[in-house]
C-alpha positions as CSV (number, residue, x, y, z in Angstrom):
1,X,174.7,-113.5,44.2
2,X,176.5,-110.8,46.2
3,X,174.9,-108.1,44.1
4,X,171.5,-109.7,44.6
5,X,171.9,-109.8,48.3
6,X,173.1,-106.2,48.4
7,X,170.1,-105.2,46.3
8,X,167.7,-107.1,48.6
9,X,169.2,-105.5,51.8
10,X,168.8,-102.0,50.3
11,X,165.2,-102.8,49.3
12,X,164.3,-104.0,52.8
13,X,166.1,-101.0,54.4
14,X,164.4,-98.6,52.1
15,X,161.0,-100.2,52.7
16,X,161.4,-100.0,56.5
17,X,162.7,-96.4,56.3
18,X,159.7,-95.4,54.2
19,X,157.4,-97.0,56.9
20,X,159.1,-95.1,59.6
21,X,159.0,-91.8,57.7
22,X,155.3,-92.3,56.9
23,X,154.5,-93.1,60.6
24,X,156.4,-90.0,61.7
25,X,154.7,-87.9,59.1
26,X,151.2,-89.1,60.1
27,X,152.0,-88.5,63.8
28,X,153.3,-85.0,63.0
29,X,150.2,-84.2,60.9
30,X,147.9,-85.4,63.8
31,X,149.8,-83.3,66.3
32,X,149.8,-80.2,64.0
33,X,146.1,-80.6,63.2
34,X,145.4,-80.9,67.0
35,X,147.4,-77.7,67.7
36,X,145.7,-75.8,64.8
37,X,142.2,-76.9,66.0
38,X,143.1,-76.0,69.6
39,X,144.4,-72.6,68.6
40,X,141.2,-71.9,66.5
41,X,139.0,-73.0,69.3
42,X,140.8,-70.8,71.8
43,X,140.6,-67.8,69.5
44,X,136.8,-68.2,69.2
45,X,136.6,-68.8,73.0
46,X,138.6,-65.6,73.7
47,X,136.3,-63.5,71.5
48,X,133.1,-65.0,73.0
49,X,134.4,-64.7,76.6
50,X,135.6,-61.1,76.2
51,X,132.6,-59.7,74.3
52,X,129.6,-61.7,75.5
53,X,130.4,-63.4,78.8
54,X,132.4,-60.8,80.6
55,X,131.4,-57.8,78.4
56,X,134.9,-56.6,78.9
57,X,136.6,-53.5,77.5
58,X,140.1,-54.8,78.3
59,X,142.8,-53.9,75.9
60,X,143.3,-56.7,73.3
61,X,147.1,-56.4,73.5
62,X,147.0,-56.8,77.3
63,X,144.4,-59.5,77.5
64,X,145.7,-61.9,74.8
65,X,149.1,-62.7,76.5
66,X,147.4,-63.2,79.8
67,X,144.8,-65.5,78.2
68,X,147.5,-67.5,76.5
69,X,149.3,-67.9,79.8
70,X,146.1,-69.1,81.4
71,X,145.4,-71.5,78.6
72,X,148.9,-73.0,78.9
73,X,148.5,-73.4,82.7
74,X,145.1,-75.1,82.2
75,X,146.5,-77.5,79.6
76,X,149.3,-78.5,82.1
77,X,146.7,-78.9,84.9
78,X,144.4,-80.9,82.7
79,X,147.2,-83.2,81.7
80,X,148.6,-83.7,85.2
81,X,145.6,-83.6,87.5
82,X,143.7,-86.7,86.4
83,X,146.6,-89.1,87.3
84,X,146.7,-87.7,90.8
85,X,143.0,-87.6,91.3
86,X,142.6,-91.1,90.0
87,X,145.3,-92.3,92.4
88,X,143.6,-90.5,95.2
89,X,140.2,-92.1,94.4
90,X,141.7,-95.6,94.0
91,X,143.5,-95.4,97.3
92,X,140.2,-94.6,99.0
93,X,139.3,-98.2,98.3
94,X,135.5,-98.0,98.3
95,X,135.0,-96.4,94.9
96,X,134.4,-98.8,92.0
97,X,137.2,-98.9,89.5
98,X,134.9,-98.1,86.6
99,X,133.8,-94.9,88.3
100,X,137.2,-93.5,89.1
101,X,138.0,-91.9,85.6
102,X,134.6,-90.2,85.7
103,X,135.2,-88.8,89.1
104,X,138.7,-87.7,88.1
105,X,137.3,-85.9,85.1
106,X,134.8,-84.2,87.3
107,X,137.5,-83.0,89.6
108,X,139.5,-81.8,86.6
109,X,136.6,-79.7,85.3
110,X,135.9,-78.2,88.7
111,X,139.5,-77.2,89.2
112,X,139.8,-75.7,85.8
113,X,136.6,-73.7,86.3
114,X,137.7,-72.6,89.7
115,X,141.0,-71.4,88.2
116,X,139.8,-69.9,84.9
117,X,136.7,-68.0,85.9
118,X,138.3,-65.7,88.6
119,X,141.4,-65.3,86.4
120,X,139.3,-64.2,83.4
121,X,136.9,-62.0,85.4
122,X,139.5,-60.1,87.5
123,X,142.8,-60.4,85.7
124,X,142.4,-61.1,82.0
125,X,139.1,-59.4,81.1
126,X,138.3,-56.9,83.9
127,X,135.9,-54.0,83.5
128,X,132.6,-53.9,81.8
129,X,131.0,-52.3,78.7
130,X,128.1,-50.0,79.1
131,X,125.0,-51.8,77.7
């Protein structure tokens, strides 16, 4: 009886431990795939912005660290700003609750564009190629 109870407790513990490890593994794979997709998208975005939008001849070694710095700042802003803008819109009192997230998203987009365009045009990718 004692051996059977010991076996059953080990089986339950192992089963739960496996569930926890699988959950952690799935969460980690989701996070890593998100980071890989974001990095790939940013690499393509950098190339397109540098060569086609701003037609910049900025040095690659100088532009990449600045671009990464801007990307990190924009991620932080996009994570933090919606909470503040949603609180602002809800405190106004006259805006319908269903519209508040959309307005907050609009504010987030405007702020990111207002930050990123001048930074890329004058700091990250200055200069122009001769066409």
